[in-house]
LODREN-775655 format. One line per 10 residues: number of its first residue (from 1); for each residue y negated, z negated, x of N, C-alpha, C. Coordinates in Angstrom, 1 decimal. Atoms other than C-alpha are relative to their C-alpha. Example, Ala and Ser with C-alpha at 12.3 -4.5 7.8 and 13.67 -1.06 7.14 Angstrom:
% LODREN-775655
1) 1.2/0.0/0.9/4.5/-7.8/12.3/-1.2/0.0/0.9 | 1.1/0.0/-0.9/1.1/-7.1/13.7/-1.1/-0.8/-0.8
***
This chain:
% LODREN-775655
1) 0.6/0.6/1.2/-6.8/2.5/25.5/-1.5/0.2/0.1 | 1.4/-0.3/0.0/-10.4/3.3/24.4/-0.8/-1.3/0.3 | 0.9/1.1/-0.3/-13.3/1.1/25.5/-0.7/-0.3/-1.3 | 0.6/0.4/1.3/-14.3/-0.8/22.3/-1.5/-0.4/0.2 | 1.4/0.4/-0.3/-17.6/-1.7/24.0/-1.0/1.1/-0.4 | 0.8/-1.2/0.3/-18.9/1.8/23.3/0.2/0.3/-1.5 | -0.1/-0.3/1.5/-19.7/2.6/19.6/0.7/1.3/-0.2 | -0.7/-1.2/0.3/-17.4/5.2/18.2/-1.0/1.1/-0.4 | 0.9/-1.1/0.3/-19.1/8.6/17.9/0.6/1.1/-0.8 | -0.6/-1.1/0.7/-16.7/11.2/16.6/0.8/-0.5/-1.2
11) -0.7/0.4/1.2/-15.5/10.7/13.0/0.6/1.1/-0.8 | -0.6/-0.9/0.9/-13.2/12.5/10.7/0.2/-0.7/-1.4 | -0.1/0.5/1.4/-13.4/11.9/6.9/1.0/0.9/-0.7 | -1.1/-0.8/0.7/-10.2/13.0/5.0/-0.2/-0.3/-1.5 | 0.3/0.2/1.4/-11.0/13.5/1.3/1.1/0.5/-0.9 | -0.9/-0.4/1.0/-8.6/13.6/-1.6/-0.8/0.4/-1.2 | 0.9/-0.4/1.1/-10.5/15.7/-4.2/0.6/-0.4/-1.4 | -0.6/0.4/1.2/-8.0/14.6/-6.9/0.1/-1.5/-0.3 | 0.0/1.4/0.2/-8.6/10.9/-6.5/-0.6/-0.3/-1.4 | 0.3/0.2/1.5/-9.1/9.3/-10.0/-1.5/-0.2/-0.2
21) 1.4/0.2/0.2/-12.8/8.4/-9.3/-0.8/0.9/0.9 | 0.7/-0.9/-1.0/-13.7/11.4/-7.1/-1.0/0.9/-0.7 | 1.0/-1.0/0.4/-16.7/13.7/-7.5/-0.7/0.5/1.2 | 0.7/-0.6/-1.1/-18.6/16.1/-5.3/-1.2/-0.8/0.4 | 1.2/0.7/-0.3/-21.8/14.2/-5.7/0.2/-1.3/0.7 | -0.3/1.2/-0.7/-20.2/10.9/-4.7/0.4/0.2/1.4 | -0.4/-0.3/-1.4/-18.6/12.5/-1.7/-1.1/0.4/0.9 | 1.2/-0.3/-0.7/-21.9/13.9/-0.6/-0.7/-1.3/0.4 | 0.7/1.3/-0.3/-23.4/10.4/-0.8/0.7/-0.7/1.1 | -0.8/0.7/-1.0/-20.6/8.9/1.3/-0.2/0.7/1.3
31) 0.2/-0.8/-1.3/-20.9/11.7/3.9/-1.4/-0.2/0.6 | 1.3/0.2/-0.5/-24.6/11.2/4.2/-0.1/-1.4/0.7 | 0.1/1.3/-0.6/-24.2/7.5/4.9/0.8/0.0/1.3 | -0.8/0.0/-1.2/-21.4/8.1/7.5/-0.7/0.8/1.1 | 0.8/-0.8/-1.0/-23.6/10.8/9.2/-1.0/-0.8/0.8 | 1.0/0.8/-0.7/-26.0/8.0/10.1/0.6/-0.7/1.3 | -0.6/0.7/-1.1/-23.5/6.5/12.5/1.1/0.8/0.7 | -1.1/-0.8/-0.6/-20.9/9.2/13.3/-0.4/1.5/0.1 | 0.0/-1.5/-0.1/-20.8/12.8/14.4/1.2/0.4/-0.9 | -1.1/0.0/1.0/-18.7/13.5/11.3/0.4/1.4/-0.4
41) -0.6/-1.1/0.6/-16.3/16.2/10.3/0.7/-0.4/-1.3 | -0.6/0.3/1.3/-14.8/16.5/6.8/1.1/1.0/-0.2 | -1.1/-0.8/0.4/-11.4/17.7/5.8/0.5/-0.4/-1.4 | -0.5/0.3/1.4/-10.0/18.0/2.2/1.5/0.3/-0.1 | -1.4/-0.2/0.2/-6.4/17.5/1.3/0.3/1.1/-1.1 | -0.4/-1.1/0.9/-4.7/20.4/-0.5/1.3/-0.2/-0.8 | -1.3/0.2/0.5/-1.3/19.1/-1.3/0.5/-1.3/0.4 | -0.6/1.2/-0.3/1.0/16.1/-1.1/0.3/0.0/1.5 | -0.2/0.2/-1.4/1.3/14.8/2.5/-0.9/0.8/1.0 | 0.9/-0.7/-0.8/-1.5/17.0/3.7/-0.9/-1.0/0.8
51) 0.8/1.1/-0.7/-3.5/13.8/4.6/0.7/-0.4/1.3 | -0.7/0.4/-1.2/-0.8/12.9/7.1/-0.2/1.0/1.1 | 0.1/-1.0/-1.0/-1.0/16.2/8.8/-1.5/0.0/0.6 | 1.3/0.0/-0.5/-4.8/16.1/9.0/-0.3/-1.2/0.9 | 0.2/1.2/-0.8/-4.8/12.5/10.3/0.7/0.1/1.4 | -0.7/-0.2/-1.2/-2.2/13.3/13.0/-0.8/1.0/0.9 | 0.8/-1.0/-0.8/-4.3/16.3/14.1/-1.3/-0.7/0.5 | 1.2/0.7/-0.4/-7.4/14.1/14.2/0.3/-1.0/1.2 | -0.4/0.9/-1.1/-5.6/11.5/16.4/0.3/0.8/1.3 | -0.3/-0.9/-1.2/-4.4/14.3/18.7/-1.3/0.5/0.6
61) 1.2/-0.5/-0.5/-7.9/15.6/19.0/-1.0/-1.1/0.6 | 0.7/1.0/-0.6/-9.2/12.2/20.0/-1.2/-0.5/-0.7 | 1.1/0.6/0.8/-11.5/11.2/17.1/0.0/-1.5/0.2 | 0.1/1.5/-0.2/-12.8/7.7/17.5/0.3/-0.7/-1.3 | -0.2/0.6/1.3/-12.8/6.9/13.8/0.6/1.1/-1.0 | -0.5/-0.8/1.1/-10.7/8.4/10.9/-0.2/-0.8/-1.2 | 0.2/0.6/1.2/-11.7/7.6/7.4/0.7/0.7/-1.1 | -0.6/-0.7/1.1/-10.0/8.3/4.1/-0.9/-0.3/-1.2 | 0.7/0.2/1.3/-11.7/8.8/0.7/0.9/0.4/-1.1 | -1.0/-0.2/1.0/-9.1/8.4/-1.9/0.7/-1.3/-0.4
71) -0.7/1.2/0.4/-6.6/6.0/-3.4/1.0/-0.4/1.1 | -1.0/0.6/-1.0/-3.7/4.1/-1.8/1.0/1.1/0.5 | -0.9/-1.1/-0.4/-1.5/7.3/-1.7/-0.7/0.7/1.2 | 0.7/-0.6/-1.1/-4.2/8.9/0.5/0.0/-0.9/1.2 | 0.0/0.9/-1.2/-4.4/5.8/2.7/1.4/0.0/0.7 | -1.4/0.0/-0.6/-0.6/5.8/3.2/0.2/1.3/0.8 | -0.2/-1.2/-0.8/-0.6/9.4/4.3/-0.8/0.0/1.3 | 0.8/0.0/-1.2/-3.5/9.0/6.7/0.5/-1.0/1.0 | -0.5/1.0/-0.9/-2.1/5.8/8.2/1.3/0.5/0.7 | -1.2/-0.5/-0.6/1.3/7.5/8.8/-0.3/1.1/1.0
81) 0.4/-1.0/-1.0/-0.5/10.4/10.5/-0.6/-0.6/1.3 | 0.7/0.6/-1.1/-2.6/8.2/12.7/0.9/-0.6/1.1 | -0.9/0.6/-1.0/0.3/6.3/14.3/1.3/0.7/0.0 | -1.3/-0.7/0.0/2.9/9.0/14.0/0.6/0.0/1.4 | -0.8/-0.1/-1.2/5.6/9.2/16.7/-0.2/-1.3/0.9 | 0.1/1.2/-0.7/5.0/5.6/17.6/-1.3/-0.2/0.8 | 1.3/0.1/-0.7/1.4/6.0/18.8/-0.5/-1.5/-0.1 | 0.5/1.3/0.1/0.1/2.5/19.7/-1.3/-0.1/-0.6 | 1.3/0.2/0.7/-2.8/1.0/17.8/-1.2/0.3/0.9 | 1.1/-0.2/-0.9/-5.0/1.1/20.9/-0.3/1.4/0.4
91) 0.1/-1.4/-0.3/-4.4/4.8/21.4/-0.3/0.9/-1.2 | 0.3/-0.7/1.2/-5.0/5.8/17.8/-1.4/-0.2/-0.4 | 1.4/0.2/0.5/-8.4/6.2/16.1/0.0/-1.3/-0.9 | 0.3/1.1/0.9/-9.9/3.3/14.3/0.0/0.6/-1.4 | -0.1/-0.5/1.4/-9.2/3.6/10.5/-0.9/-0.7/-0.9 | 0.9/0.7/1.0/-11.5/2.9/7.6/0.3/0.7/-1.4 | -0.3/-0.5/1.3/-10.4/3.3/3.9/-1.2/-0.1/-1.0 | 1.0/0.1/1.0/-13.1/4.2/1.4/0.6/0.2/-1.4 | -0.8/0.0/1.3/-11.8/3.4/-2.1/-0.5/1.0/-1.0 | 0.4/-1.0/1.0/-11.7/6.2/-4.6/1.2/0.2/-1.0
101) -1.2/-0.1/0.9/-8.4/5.5/-6.5/-0.1/-0.9/-1.2 | 0.0/0.9/1.2/-7.4/3.4/-9.5/0.2/-1.5/0.4 | -0.2/1.4/-0.4/-6.4/0.2/-7.6/-0.5/-0.3/1.3 | 0.6/0.2/-1.3/-7.3/0.6/-3.9/0.4/-1.4/0.6 | -0.5/1.3/-0.4/-5.1/-2.4/-2.9/-0.3/-0.2/1.5 | 0.1/0.3/-1.5/-5.2/-1.9/0.9/-1.5/-0.2/0.3 | 1.4/0.2/-0.4/-9.0/-1.5/1.1/-0.5/-1.4/-0.5 | 0.4/1.3/0.5/-9.5/-4.6/-1.1/0.6/-1.2/0.7 | -0.6/1.0/-0.8/-7.0/-6.6/0.8/-0.6/-0.2/1.3 | 0.8/0.1/-1.2/-9.1/-5.9/3.9/-1.3/-0.7/-0.2
111) 1.2/0.7/0.3/-12.0/-7.5/2.1/-1.2/1.0/-0.3 | 1.1/-1.0/0.3/-13.9/-4.2/1.3/-0.2/0.0/-1.5 | 0.3/0.0/1.5/-15.6/-3.9/-2.1/0.7/1.2/-0.6 | -0.7/-1.0/0.8/-13.9/-1.9/-4.8/-0.9/1.3/-0.2 | 1.0/-1.1/0.2/-17.1/0.2/-5.3/-0.1/0.8/1.2 | 0.0/-0.8/-1.2/-17.1/3.1/-3.0/-1.3/0.0/0.8 | 1.2/0.1/-0.7/-20.8/2.9/-2.2/-0.2/-1.3/0.8 | 0.1/1.2/-0.7/-20.8/-0.7/-1.3/1.1/-0.1/1.1 | -1.0/0.0/-1.1/-17.5/-0.2/0.7/-0.5/0.9/1.1 | 0.5/-0.8/-1.0/-19.1/2.7/2.5/-1.1/-0.7/0.9
121) 1.0/0.7/-0.8/-22.1/0.6/3.5/0.6/-1.1/0.9 | -0.6/1.0/-0.8/-19.8/-2.2/4.7/0.7/0.6/1.2 | -0.7/-0.7/-1.1/-17.8/0.3/6.8/-1.1/0.5/1.0 | 1.1/-0.4/-0.9/-21.1/1.8/8.3/-0.4/-1.2/0.8 | 0.4/1.2/-0.7/-22.1/-1.8/9.2/1.1/-0.4/1.0 | -1.1/0.4/-1.0/-18.7/-2.5/10.8/0.0/1.0/1.2 | 0.0/-0.9/-1.1/-18.9/0.7/12.9/-1.2/-0.3/0.9 | 1.1/0.3/-0.8/-22.4/-0.2/14.0/0.1/-1.2/0.8 | -0.1/1.3/-0.7/-21.5/-3.7/14.9/1.4/-0.2/0.7 | -1.2/0.0/-0.7/-18.1/-2.8/16.4/1.0/-1.0/-0.5
131) -0.9/1.0/0.6/-16.2/-5.0/13.9/1.4/0.7/-0.2 | -1.4/-0.6/0.1/-12.5/-4.0/14.4/1.0/-1.1/0.0 | -1.1/0.9/0.0/-9.4/-5.9/13.5/1.3/0.8/0.1 | -1.3/-0.7/0.0/-5.8/-5.1/14.1/1.0/-0.6/-1.0 | -0.8/0.5/1.0/-3.3/-5.4/11.3/1.4/0.5/0.2 | -1.4/-0.4/0.0/0.5/-5.3/10.9/0.2/1.1/-1.1 | -0.4/-0.9/1.1/2.2/-2.6/8.8/1.5/-0.3/-0.3 | -1.4/0.0/0.3/5.6/-2.3/7.2/0.7/1.4/0.2 | -0.7/-1.3/-0.1/8.2/0.4/7.8/1.3/0.0/-0.8 | -1.2/-0.2/0.8/10.9/1.6/5.4/0.8/1.1/0.6
141) -0.9/-1.0/-0.5/13.9/3.4/6.8/1.3/0.0/-0.7 | -1.3/-0.2/0.6/17.2/4.8/5.5/0.0/1.1/-1.1 | -0.2/-1.0/1.0/18.5/7.6/3.3/-1.2/1.0/-0.1 | 1.0/-1.1/0.0/16.0/10.4/4.2/-1.4/-0.6/-0.1 | 1.4/0.5/0.0/13.0/8.0/4.5/-0.2/-0.8/1.4 | 0.5/0.8/-1.1/11.2/6.7/7.6/-1.5/0.1/0.0 | 1.4/-0.1/0.3/7.8/5.8/6.6/-0.7/-1.4/0.0 | 0.8/1.3/-0.1/5.1/3.1/7.2/-0.6/-0.3/-1.4 | 0.7/0.4/1.2/3.6/1.2/4.3/-1.1/-1.0/0.3 | 1.2/0.8/-0.3/0.3/-0.7/4.2/0.1/-1.3/-0.7
151) 0.0/1.3/0.8/0.8/-3.3/1.4/1.3/-0.3/-0.7 | -1.2/0.4/0.7/4.1/-3.1/-0.5/1.0/1.1/0.0 | -1.1/-0.9/0.3/7.5/-1.5/-1.0/0.8/-0.7/-1.1 | -0.8/0.7/1.0/9.8/-2.1/-4.0/1.2/0.9/-0.3 | -1.2/-0.7/0.5/13.3/-1.2/-5.1/0.4/-0.6/-1.3 | -0.4/0.5/1.3/14.3/-1.4/-8.7/-1.0/0.1/-1.1 | 0.7/0.0/1.3/12.4/-2.3/-11.9/-1.5/0.4/0.2 | 1.5/-0.3/-0.2/8.8/-2.2/-10.5/-0.2/1.4/0.3 | 0.1/-1.4/-0.4/9.4/1.2/-9.0/0.2/0.9/-1.2 | -0.3/-0.8/1.2/10.8/2.5/-12.3/-1.3/0.0/-0.9
161) 1.2/0.1/0.7/7.6/1.3/-14.0/-1.1/0.9/0.6 | 1.0/-0.9/-0.7/5.4/3.1/-11.4/0.4/1.5/-0.3 | -0.4/-1.4/0.3/7.4/6.3/-12.0/-0.5/0.4/-1.4 | 0.5/-0.3/1.3/6.6/6.1/-15.7/-1.5/0.1/-0.1 | 1.5/-0.1/0.0/2.9/5.4/-15.1/-0.5/1.3/0.6 | 0.4/-1.2/-0.6/2.7/8.4/-12.8/0.2/1.2/-0.9 | -0.2/-1.1/0.9/4.1/10.6/-15.6/-1.0/0.1/-1.1 | 1.0/0.0/1.1/1.3/9.7/-18.0/-1.2/0.8/0.6 | 1.0/-0.9/-0.5/-1.4/12.3/-17.7/-1.4/-0.7/0.3 | 1.3/0.7/-0.2/-4.5/10.1/-18.2/0.2/-1.3/0.6
171) -0.2/1.3/-0.7/-4.7/7.2/-15.8/-1.2/-0.9/0.0 | 1.2/0.8/-0.1/-8.1/5.7/-16.5/0.3/-1.4/-0.5 | -0.3/1.3/0.5/-6.8/2.8/-18.6/1.3/-0.5/0.6 | -1.2/0.3/-0.8/-4.3/1.6/-15.9/0.7/-1.2/-0.6 | -0.7/1.2/0.6/-3.6/-1.8/-17.5/0.8/0.4/-1.2 | -0.7/-0.4/1.2/-2.6/-0.2/-20.8/1.2/0.8/0.3 | -1.1/-0.8/-0.4/-0.4/2.3/-19.1/1.1/-0.8/0.6 | -1.0/0.9/-0.6/1.4/-0.4/-17.1/0.7/-0.7/-1.2 | -0.6/0.6/1.2/2.0/-2.3/-20.4/0.9/0.9/-0.7 | -0.8/-1.0/0.7/3.3/0.8/-22.0/1.3/0.3/0.7
181) -1.2/-0.3/-0.8/5.6/1.5/-19.1/1.0/-1.1/0.0 | -0.9/1.2/0.0/7.0/-2.0/-19.1/0.8/0.0/-1.3 | -0.7/0.0/1.3/7.8/-1.8/-22.8/1.0/1.1/-0.1 | -0.9/-1.1/0.1/9.4/1.6/-22.4/1.2/-0.3/0.8 | -1.1/0.3/-0.8/11.6/0.4/-19.6/1.0/-1.0/-0.7 | -0.7/1.0/0.7/12.7/-2.6/-21.6/0.8/0.6/-1.2 | -0.6/-0.6/1.2/13.4/-0.4/-24.7/1.1/1.0/0.4 | -0.9/-1.1/-0.3/15.2/2.5/-22.9/1.2/-0.5/0.9 | -1.0/0.3/-1.0/17.1/0.8/-20.1/0.4/-1.5/0.1 | -0.3/1.4/-0.2/17.0/-3.0/-20.5/-0.4/-0.4/1.4
191) 0.3/0.6/-1.3/16.7/-5.2/-17.5/1.2/-0.6/0.8 | -1.1/0.7/-0.6/20.2/-6.4/-16.6/1.1/1.0/0.3 | -1.2/-0.8/-0.3/23.3/-4.9/-15.0/0.1/0.4/1.4 | -0.1/-0.4/-1.4/22.5/-3.4/-11.6/-0.3/-1.1/0.9 | 0.3/1.1/-1.0/22.5/-5.6/-8.5/-0.5/0.6/1.3 | 0.5/-0.4/-1.3/20.7/-5.4/-5.2/0.3/-1.2/0.9 | -0.3/1.0/-1.0/22.1/-7.3/-2.2/-1.2/0.0/1.0 | 1.2/0.2/-0.9/19.3/-8.7/0.0/0.5/-0.8/1.2 | -0.3/0.7/-1.2/19.9/-9.7/3.6/-1.3/-0.1/0.8 | 1.2/0.3/-0.6/17.0/-11.4/5.4/0.2/-0.2/1.5
201) -0.1/0.2/-1.5/16.2/-11.6/9.2/0.2/-1.5/0.3 | -0.2/1.4/-0.2/16.3/-15.4/8.7/1.5/-0.4/0.0 | -1.4/0.3/0.2/20.1/-15.1/8.1/0.4/-0.3/-1.4 | -0.4/0.2/1.4/19.9/-15.8/4.4/0.3/1.2/-0.7 | -0.4/-1.1/0.8/21.4/-13.6/1.8/-0.3/-0.4/-1.5 | 0.3/0.2/1.4/20.5/-13.2/-1.9/0.5/1.2/-0.8 | -0.4/-1.1/0.9/21.3/-11.1/-4.9/-1.0/0.1/-1.2 | 1.0/-0.3/1.1/18.9/-9.5/-7.4/0.7/0.8/-1.1 | -0.5/-0.8/1.1/19.7/-8.1/-10.8/-0.7/1.3/-0.3 | 0.7/-1.3/0.2/17.3/-5.3/-10.4/-1.4/0.2/0.5
211) 1.4/-0.2/-0.5/14.0/-5.9/-8.6/-0.2/-0.8/1.3 | 0.3/0.6/-1.2/13.1/-6.6/-5.0/-1.3/0.6/0.5 | 1.3/-0.5/-0.5/9.4/-6.3/-3.8/-0.3/-0.7/1.3 | 0.3/0.4/-1.3/8.4/-6.5/-0.2/-1.5/0.2/0.2 | 1.5/0.0/-0.2/4.7/-7.3/0.7/-0.3/-0.1/1.5 | 0.5/0.1/-1.3/2.8/-6.7/3.9/-1.4/-0.8/0.0 | 1.2/0.8/0.2/-0.3/-8.5/2.5/-0.1/-0.5/-1.5 | 0.2/0.5/1.4/-1.6/-10.2/-0.7/-1.4/0.5/-0.4 | -1.0/0.0/1.1/-2.2/-9.4/-3.5/1.0/1.2/0.0 | -1.0/-1.1/0.2/0.7/-7.2/-4.6/-0.7/1.2/-0.6
221) 0.7/-1.0/0.7/-1.6/-5.2/-6.9/-1.2/-0.6/-0.7 | 1.1/0.4/0.9/-4.6/-5.4/-9.2/0.1/0.6/-1.4 | 0.2/-0.6/1.3/-5.1/-5.0/-12.9/-1.5/-0.1/-0.2 | 1.5/0.1/0.0/-8.8/-4.1/-12.9/-0.5/-0.9/1.1 | 0.5/1.0/-1.0/-10.5/-7.0/-11.2/0.9/-1.1/0.3 | -0.9/1.1/-0.1/-7.6/-9.3/-11.6/1.1/0.2/1.1 | -1.1/-0.1/-0.9/-5.4/-9.8/-8.5/1.3/-0.5/-0.5 | -1.3/0.4/0.4/-1.7/-10.0/-9.2/0.9/-0.3/1.2 | -0.7/0.5/-1.2/0.3/-12.0/-6.7/1.5/-0.2/-0.3 | -1.5/0.3/0.0/4.1/-11.9/-6.2/0.2/-1.1/1.1
231) -0.1/1.0/-1.1/3.7/-13.8/-2.9/-1.3/-0.1/0.6 | 1.4/0.1/-0.5/0.2/-15.1/-2.1/0.0/-0.3/1.5 | 0.0/0.3/-1.4/1.3/-16.1/1.4/0.0/1.2/0.9 | -0.1/-1.2/-0.8/1.7/-12.5/2.5/-1.3/0.3/0.8 | 1.2/-0.1/-0.8/-0.7/-11.6/5.3/0.2/1.1/1.0 | 0.0/-1.0/-1.0/-1.6/-8.8/7.7/0.3/-0.6/1.4 | -0.2/0.7/-1.3/-1.2/-11.4/10.5/1.4/-0.6/0.1 | -1.3/0.6/0.0/2.4/-12.3/9.7/1.0/1.2/-0.2 | -1.0/-0.9/0.4/5.7/-10.6/9.0/0.0/0.4/-1.5 | -0.1/-0.4/1.4/6.9/-9.3/5.6/0.4/-1.2/-0.9
241) -0.4/1.0/1.0/7.2/-11.4/2.5/0.8/0.8/-1.1 | -0.8/-0.6/1.0/9.7/-10.7/-0.2/0.2/-0.8/-1.3 | -0.3/0.6/1.3/10.2/-11.5/-3.9/1.3/0.5/-0.4 | -1.3/-0.3/0.5/13.8/-11.5/-5.1/0.1/-0.5/-1.4 | -0.3/0.4/1.4/14.3/-11.5/-8.9/1.5/-0.1/-0.2 | -1.4/0.2/0.1/17.7/-13.0/-9.2/0.5/0.4/-1.4 | -0.4/-0.2/1.4/17.8/-12.7/-13.0/-1.2/0.6/-0.7 | 1.1/-0.6/0.6/15.7/-10.4/-15.2/0.4/0.3/-1.5 | -0.1/-0.1/1.4/16.6/-11.0/-18.8/-1.3/0.1/-0.7 | 1.3/-0.2/0.7/14.0/-10.5/-21.5/-0.8/-1.3/0.1
251) 0.8/1.3/-0.1/12.9/-14.2/-21.5/-0.5/-0.2/1.4 | 0.4/0.1/-1.4/12.9/-14.2/-17.7/-1.1/1.0/0.3 | 1.1/-1.0/-0.3/10.8/-11.0/-17.6/-1.3/-0.5/-0.6 | 1.2/0.5/0.6/8.3/-12.5/-20.0/-0.6/-1.2/0.8 | 0.5/1.2/-0.8/8.1/-15.8/-18.0/-0.6/0.5/1.3 | 0.5/-0.5/-1.3/7.6/-13.9/-14.8/-1.3/0.7/-0.1 | 1.3/-0.7/0.2/4.9/-11.7/-16.2/-1.1/-0.9/-0.3 | 1.1/1.0/0.3/3.0/-14.7/-17.5/-0.4/-0.7/1.2 | 0.3/0.7/-1.3/3.2/-16.4/-14.1/-0.8/0.8/0.9 | 0.8/-0.9/-0.9/1.8/-13.3/-12.4/-1.4/0.0/-0.5
261) 1.3/-0.2/0.5/-1.2/-13.2/-14.7/-0.8/-1.3/0.1 | 0.8/1.2/0.0/-2.1/-16.9/-14.7/0.2/-0.9/1.2 | -0.2/0.8/-1.2/-0.7/-18.3/-11.5/-0.7/0.6/1.2 | 0.7/-0.4/-1.2/-2.4/-18.2/-8.1/1.0/0.4/1.1 | -0.9/-0.2/-1.1/0.7/-18.2/-5.9/1.2/1.0/-0.4 | -1.1/-0.8/0.4/3.1/-16.0/-7.9/1.2/-0.8/-0.4 | -1.2/0.7/0.5/6.6/-16.8/-9.3/0.8/-0.5/1.2 | -1.0/0.4/-1.0/9.0/-18.9/-7.3/0.8/-1.2/-0.6 | -0.8/1.0/0.6/11.8/-20.8/-8.8/1.5/0.4/-0.1 | -1.4/-0.2/0.1/15.4/-20.6/-10.1/0.3/1.5/0.0
271) -0.4/-1.4/0.2/15.3/-16.9/-11.1/-0.9/1.0/0.8 | 0.9/-0.8/-0.8/12.4/-15.6/-8.9/-0.3/-0.8/1.3 | 0.0/0.7/-1.3/12.6/-16.6/-5.2/-0.8/0.9/1.0 | 0.8/-0.7/-1.0/10.1/-15.7/-2.4/0.4/-0.5/1.4 | -0.3/0.4/-1.5/10.6/-15.7/1.4/-1.2/0.6/0.8 | 1.2/-0.3/-0.7/7.8/-15.6/3.9/0.2/0.3/1.5 | 0.1/-0.3/-1.5/7.1/-14.0/7.4/1.3/0.4/0.5 | -1.3/-0.5/-0.4/10.3/-12.0/7.9/-0.3/1.2/0.9 | 0.1/-1.2/-0.8/10.8/-9.4/10.6/0.8/1.2/-0.6 | -0.8/-1.1/0.5/13.4/-7.4/8.6/0.6/-0.5/-1.3
281) -0.7/0.2/1.3/14.9/-7.1/5.1/0.9/1.2/-0.3 | -0.9/-1.1/0.3/18.0/-5.1/4.3/0.4/0.0/-1.5 | -0.3/-0.1/1.4/18.7/-3.9/0.8/1.2/1.0/-0.3 | -1.1/-0.8/0.4/21.9/-2.5/-0.7/0.2/-0.1/-1.5 | -0.1/0.0/1.4/22.0/-1.5/-4.4/1.4/0.5/-0.5 | -1.3/-0.4/0.6/25.2/-1.2/-6.5/-0.1/1.4/-0.5 | 0.3/-1.3/0.5/23.7/2.0/-8.0/-1.4/0.4/0.5 | 1.3/-0.5/-0.5/20.8/4.2/-6.9/-1.2/-0.6/-0.9 | 1.1/0.7/0.7/17.5/2.4/-7.8/-1.3/0.8/0.4 | 1.4/-0.5/-0.3/13.9/3.6/-8.1/-0.6/-0.7/1.2
291) 0.6/0.5/-1.3/11.9/3.2/-4.9/-1.4/0.4/0.0 | 1.4/-0.3/-0.1/8.2/2.9/-4.4/-0.5/-0.5/1.3 | 0.7/0.4/-1.3/6.0/2.7/-1.3/-1.5/0.1/-0.2 | 1.4/0.1/0.2/2.4/1.6/-1.5/-0.4/0.6/-1.4 | 0.3/-0.4/1.4/2.5/2.3/-5.3/0.3/1.4/-0.3 | -0.4/-1.3/0.3/3.9/5.8/-5.1/1.5/0.1/-0.1 | -1.4/-0.1/0.3/7.3/6.6/-6.6/0.6/1.1/1.0 | -0.6/-0.9/-1.0/9.6/8.2/-3.9/1.4/0.3/-0.3 | -1.4/-0.3/0.3/12.8/8.8/-5.8/0.9/-1.2/0.0 | -1.0/1.1/0.1/16.0/6.7/-5.9/0.7/-0.2/1.4
301) -0.7/0.4/-1.2/17.7/4.9/-3.0/1.0/-1.0/-0.3 | -1.1/1.0/0.1/20.8/2.8/-2.5/-0.2/-1.0/1.2 | 0.1/0.8/-1.2/20.3/1.5/1.1/-1.3/0.2/0.7 | 1.3/-0.1/-0.7/17.0/0.6/2.8/-0.1/-1.2/0.9 | 0.4/1.1/-0.9/15.7/-1.5/5.7/-1.5/0.0/0.1 | 1.4/0.2/-0.1/12.2/-2.8/5.6/-0.3/-0.9/1.2 | 0.3/0.8/-1.2/10.8/-4.1/8.9/-1.5/-0.1/0.2 | 1.4/0.2/-0.3/7.5/-5.5/10.1/-0.4/0.7/1.3 | 0.5/-0.6/-1.3/5.4/-3.6/12.7/-1.3/-0.7/0.3 | 1.2/0.8/-0.3/3.0/-6.1/14.2/-1.0/0.8/0.8
311) 1.2/-0.6/-0.7/-0.5/-5.1/15.4/0.2/1.5/0.1 | -0.4/-1.4/0.0/0.2/-1.5/14.4/-1.3/0.9/-0.2 | 1.1/-0.8/0.4/-3.3/-0.3/13.2/-1.3/-0.7/0.2 | 1.4/0.6/-0.1/-7.0/-0.9/14.1/-0.8/0.5/-1.2 | 0.8/-0.3/1.2/-9.3/-1.0/11.1/-1.4/-0.5/0.2 | 1.4/0.5/0.0/-13.1/-1.2/10.7/-0.2/-0.5/-1.4 | 0.2/0.6/1.3/-14.0/-3.5/7.9/-0.9/-1.2/0.1
***
């Protein structure tokens, strides 16, 4: 394990040039600030999952700090590379996410500003002052997937909506795109019919008509500056939290959406049930369902296991 009493010196910045708020000028500004506290190298991703390869290489080379400049998809790739093959948090580089995407849930859940300049300054300060915390992660396994997630995973309706949002070419007005995707899903496919069996590590079992969302932290996502909570109790310091939508008719969907926008704790009642601090959640769908991990659509799955990985990653924030 590295000696945290010594300030990290070697840094690797992994940049996604296609991030929605990226620009060469902004990247140069970020690099200049990081150069003040790190002997910095910069790598640019060229394709999907390239960030994971670069991060694993950086961990193997013994970098003290690895940073990402991109959105939550870039964060997910880098995190999976840093702790690949079961590398313990204490043997992996410290991670710092600089937000450059449309939502930046993981960085904001850590308490970092949404603005990349203010976030960069906060990270520089954390590196200088050796402020490091260790957080839990989630892991999704089953049917050709074995992947860590930082803030959420979902099977069913929410993943179908994310698939639609990703298909829209212009992503600047994210709130409008989500509303458009929700209406398209309701019109094209409805919301009832398919079922997902849910088995919890607590021994409880439940049944959803089409949407199960697992959280590793709160909030679930953001609409601009507005945090959207499915389960506000979710925490990096606990196990996984899950929302099971038992019923998703049109009136239930409208009621749930309203509670997400105006409520602080998220929906929890007869048709929407939440469970807190679980070590494992098993899902079995009657038909293949859309699957998302950290806000990225990853195809359809029938069987999944989501598990908590405590104290998996060190972060500077």
